[in-house]
Backbone as CSV, one residue per row, in Angstrom:
resi,resn,N_x,N_y,N_z,CA_x,CA_y,CA_z,C_x,C_y,C_z
1,UNK,0.838,-1.171,-0.001,-0.003,-0.004,-0.007,0.894,1.235,0.006
2,UNK,0.601,2.156,-0.900,1.372,3.396,-0.971,0.859,4.375,0.067
3,UNK,1.791,5.036,0.792,1.407,6.026,1.796,1.151,7.347,1.115
4,UNK,0.149,8.068,1.605,-0.155,9.392,1.098,0.901,10.368,1.572
5,UNK,1.381,11.179,0.679,2.360,12.213,1.036,1.579,13.505,1.325
6,UNK,1.732,13.992,2.515,1.044,15.225,2.924,1.953,16.390,2.640
7,UNK,1.373,17.557,2.411,2.141,18.742,2.153,1.656,19.881,3.020
8,UNK,2.449,20.942,3.060,2.122,22.120,3.838,1.001,22.974,3.205
9,UNK,0.473,22.533,2.078,-0.649,23.218,1.471,-1.838,23.329,2.411
10,UNK,-1.942,22.434,3.370,-3.073,22.430,4.275,-3.109,23.731,5.158
11,UNK,-1.976,24.406,5.253,-1.964,25.663,6.024,-2.874,26.727,5.410
12,UNK,-3.200,26.573,4.142,-4.050,27.532,3.475,-5.520,27.151,3.439
13,UNK,-5.869,26.058,4.108,-7.252,25.627,4.151,-8.086,26.517,5.023
14,UNK,-9.338,26.699,4.695,-10.219,27.627,5.392,-10.417,27.241,6.854
15,UNK,-10.352,25.974,7.182,-10.574,25.578,8.579,-9.451,25.969,9.519
16,UNK,-8.325,26.317,9.002,-7.177,26.715,9.842,-7.511,28.017,10.591
17,UNK,-8.359,28.850,10.017,-8.710,30.126,10.657,-9.528,29.931,11.936
18,UNK,-10.005,28.728,12.173,-10.819,28.416,13.371,-9.974,27.902,14.555
19,UNK,-8.678,27.873,14.406,-7.804,27.294,15.424,-8.015,27.916,16.795
20,UNK,-8.019,29.218,16.917,-8.195,29.832,18.209,-9.513,29.497,18.855
21,UNK,-10.580,29.457,18.046,-11.893,29.061,18.596,-11.877,27.605,19.060
22,UNK,-11.203,26.757,18.290,-11.112,25.334,18.687,-10.370,25.187,19.996
23,UNK,-9.316,25.919,20.162,-8.516,25.867,21.401,-9.347,26.436,22.560
24,UNK,-10.082,27.518,22.338,-10.967,28.053,23.380,-11.958,26.971,23.826
25,UNK,-12.516,26.260,22.880,-13.466,25.192,23.204,-12.820,24.081,24.001
26,UNK,-11.630,23.656,23.589,-10.905,22.579,24.301,-10.604,22.988,25.748
27,UNK,-10.089,24.176,25.918,-9.766,24.683,27.244,-11.016,24.734,28.134
28,UNK,-12.083,25.237,27.567,-13.339,25.368,28.312,-13.942,24.013,28.645
29,UNK,-14.111,23.148,27.661,-14.782,21.863,27.885,-13.995,20.940,28.814
30,UNK,-12.653,21.068,28.782,-11.814,20.216,29.632,-11.435,20.914,30.931
31,UNK,-11.915,22.149,31.104,-11.631,22.964,32.292,-10.133,22.949,32.619
32,UNK,-9.310,23.272,31.595,-7.901,23.289,31.763,-7.458,24.561,32.484
33,UNK,-6.398,24.422,33.309,-5.928,25.554,34.090,-4.741,26.261,33.463
34,UNK,-4.058,25.570,32.531,-2.853,26.180,31.950,-1.551,25.527,32.438
35,UNK,-1.699,24.663,33.404,-0.509,24.001,33.967,-0.310,22.573,33.407
36,UNK,-1.283,22.101,32.668,-1.225,20.743,32.173,-0.169,20.582,31.046
37,UNK,0.353,19.366,30.923,1.226,19.016,29.813,0.363,18.273,28.816
38,UNK,0.370,18.715,27.561,-0.539,18.227,26.558,0.207,17.484,25.465
39,UNK,-0.333,16.337,25.064,0.190,15.536,23.972,-0.740,15.689,22.788
40,UNK,-0.244,16.176,21.661,-1.024,16.351,20.446,-0.555,15.330,19.443
41,UNK,-1.341,14.243,19.308,-1.036,13.194,18.376,-1.571,13.523,16.983
42,UNK,-0.768,13.186,15.958,-1.097,13.593,14.585,-1.282,15.089,14.521
43,UNK,-0.287,15.802,15.016,-0.338,17.256,15.202,-0.253,18.049,13.916
44,UNK,0.067,17.387,12.829,0.220,18.132,11.585,1.304,19.164,11.689
45,UNK,1.048,20.366,11.210,2.081,21.438,11.276,2.038,22.161,12.595
46,UNK,1.310,21.615,13.560,1.374,22.129,14.949,0.394,23.258,15.283
47,UNK,-0.642,23.442,14.492,-1.511,24.589,14.721,-2.151,24.559,16.104
48,UNK,-2.605,23.420,16.578,-3.187,23.342,17.926,-2.101,23.396,18.988
49,UNK,-1.027,22.623,18.791,0.075,22.586,19.759,0.646,23.962,19.967
50,UNK,0.850,24.681,18.904,1.451,26.024,19.004,0.526,26.998,19.687
51,UNK,-0.754,26.906,19.371,-1.723,27.828,20.007,-1.834,27.524,21.503
52,UNK,-1.826,26.246,21.851,-1.854,25.872,23.271,-0.609,26.378,23.986
53,UNK,0.530,26.254,23.336,1.801,26.732,23.947,1.788,28.257,24.101
54,UNK,1.217,28.949,23.161,1.106,30.423,23.240,0.325,30.806,24.481
55,UNK,-0.521,29.917,24.934,-1.366,30.173,26.121,-0.765,29.595,27.395
56,UNK,0.506,29.132,27.325,1.195,28.756,28.500,1.310,27.266,28.783
57,UNK,0.689,26.438,27.947,0.756,25.012,28.180,2.093,24.450,27.637
58,UNK,2.557,23.393,28.303,3.704,22.639,27.795,3.139,21.561,26.877
59,UNK,3.611,21.557,25.610,2.986,20.690,24.605,4.012,19.829,23.882
60,UNK,3.666,18.558,23.623,4.443,17.664,22.794,3.546,17.314,21.602
61,UNK,4.040,17.520,20.421,3.308,17.181,19.221,4.036,16.057,18.469
62,UNK,3.257,15.121,17.927,3.806,13.985,17.177,3.098,13.886,15.820
63,UNK,3.895,13.762,14.786,3.339,13.530,13.455,4.330,12.765,12.632
64,UNK,3.816,11.991,11.667,4.714,11.171,10.829,5.312,11.942,9.643
65,UNK,4.771,13.114,9.350,5.199,13.889,8.201,6.309,14.863,8.581
66,UNK,7.490,14.591,8.084,8.664,15.408,8.442,8.489,16.882,8.118
67,UNK,7.921,17.201,6.944,7.707,18.618,6.604,6.832,19.327,7.642
68,UNK,5.834,18.646,8.145,4.956,19.223,9.165,5.754,19.529,10.439
69,UNK,6.514,18.523,10.856,7.298,18.682,12.096,8.308,19.811,11.968
70,UNK,8.970,19.870,10.819,9.951,20.936,10.607,9.270,22.315,10.687
71,UNK,8.083,22.439,10.113,7.393,23.733,10.140,6.951,24.072,11.540
72,UNK,6.429,23.090,12.259,6.011,23.312,13.654,7.214,23.752,14.504
73,UNK,8.324,23.112,14.304,9.551,23.443,15.062,10.039,24.856,14.685
74,UNK,9.906,25.213,13.435,10.351,26.507,12.988,9.508,27.623,13.659
75,UNK,8.220,27.464,13.637,7.319,28.458,14.231,7.547,28.508,15.747
76,UNK,7.660,27.364,16.355,7.861,27.286,17.807,9.154,27.933,18.212
77,UNK,10.198,27.736,17.430,11.494,28.331,17.723,11.456,29.853,17.547
78,UNK,10.813,30.318,16.502,10.702,31.759,16.261,9.993,32.448,17.428
79,UNK,8.975,31.775,17.948,8.170,32.371,19.002,8.676,31.986,20.420
80,UNK,9.717,31.164,20.471,10.303,30.718,21.743,9.247,30.075,22.650
81,UNK,8.537,29.122,22.059,7.456,28.457,22.766,7.913,27.172,23.467
82,UNK,7.189,26.768,24.479,7.479,25.554,25.251,6.812,24.385,24.561
83,UNK,7.401,23.958,23.432,6.879,22.827,22.670,8.007,21.878,22.333
84,UNK,7.616,20.633,22.136,8.530,19.624,21.605,7.795,18.942,20.487
85,UNK,8.464,18.721,19.352,7.835,18.044,18.249,8.662,16.803,17.888
86,UNK,7.956,15.725,17.642,8.582,14.428,17.337,8.051,13.929,16.030
87,UNK,8.952,13.580,15.108,8.537,13.006,13.833,8.569,11.491,14.004
88,UNK,7.355,10.896,14.091,7.275,9.465,14.294,5.851,8.978,13.963
89,UNK,5.739,7.712,13.741,4.429,7.082,13.619,3.865,6.971,15.034
90,UNK,2.722,7.606,15.281,2.179,7.649,16.634,1.941,6.283,17.244
91,UNK,1.840,5.255,16.407,1.670,3.876,16.937,2.948,3.385,17.604
92,UNK,4.055,4.044,17.351,5.339,3.561,17.843,5.997,4.532,18.819
93,UNK,5.248,5.500,19.320,5.802,6.516,20.194,5.760,6.033,21.657
94,UNK,6.882,6.205,22.331,6.960,5.882,23.768,7.426,7.138,24.477
95,UNK,6.605,7.665,25.340,6.965,8.898,26.063,7.152,8.544,27.539
96,UNK,8.199,9.052,28.093,8.499,8.810,29.529,8.281,10.055,30.339
């Protein structure tokens, strides 16, 4: 079976503009305080992980697509955010 190759073109999709609202909903529905450590599986280019980190959360994002992880790391580094990104198949990730 051939694997689909994902690209950063998804950054231009209309649903990306809803990221802040989605994070507001997650924080509200889960009653998060801002001190939690969050694992974002299949994080893509990090839009949720980065927004959570901007709000003070410590975040680890995992995705299998190297271009996505590189972009997430680039943005996170530019903004000096408390994030870690791992390029891996989430079925094989072991976090300690």
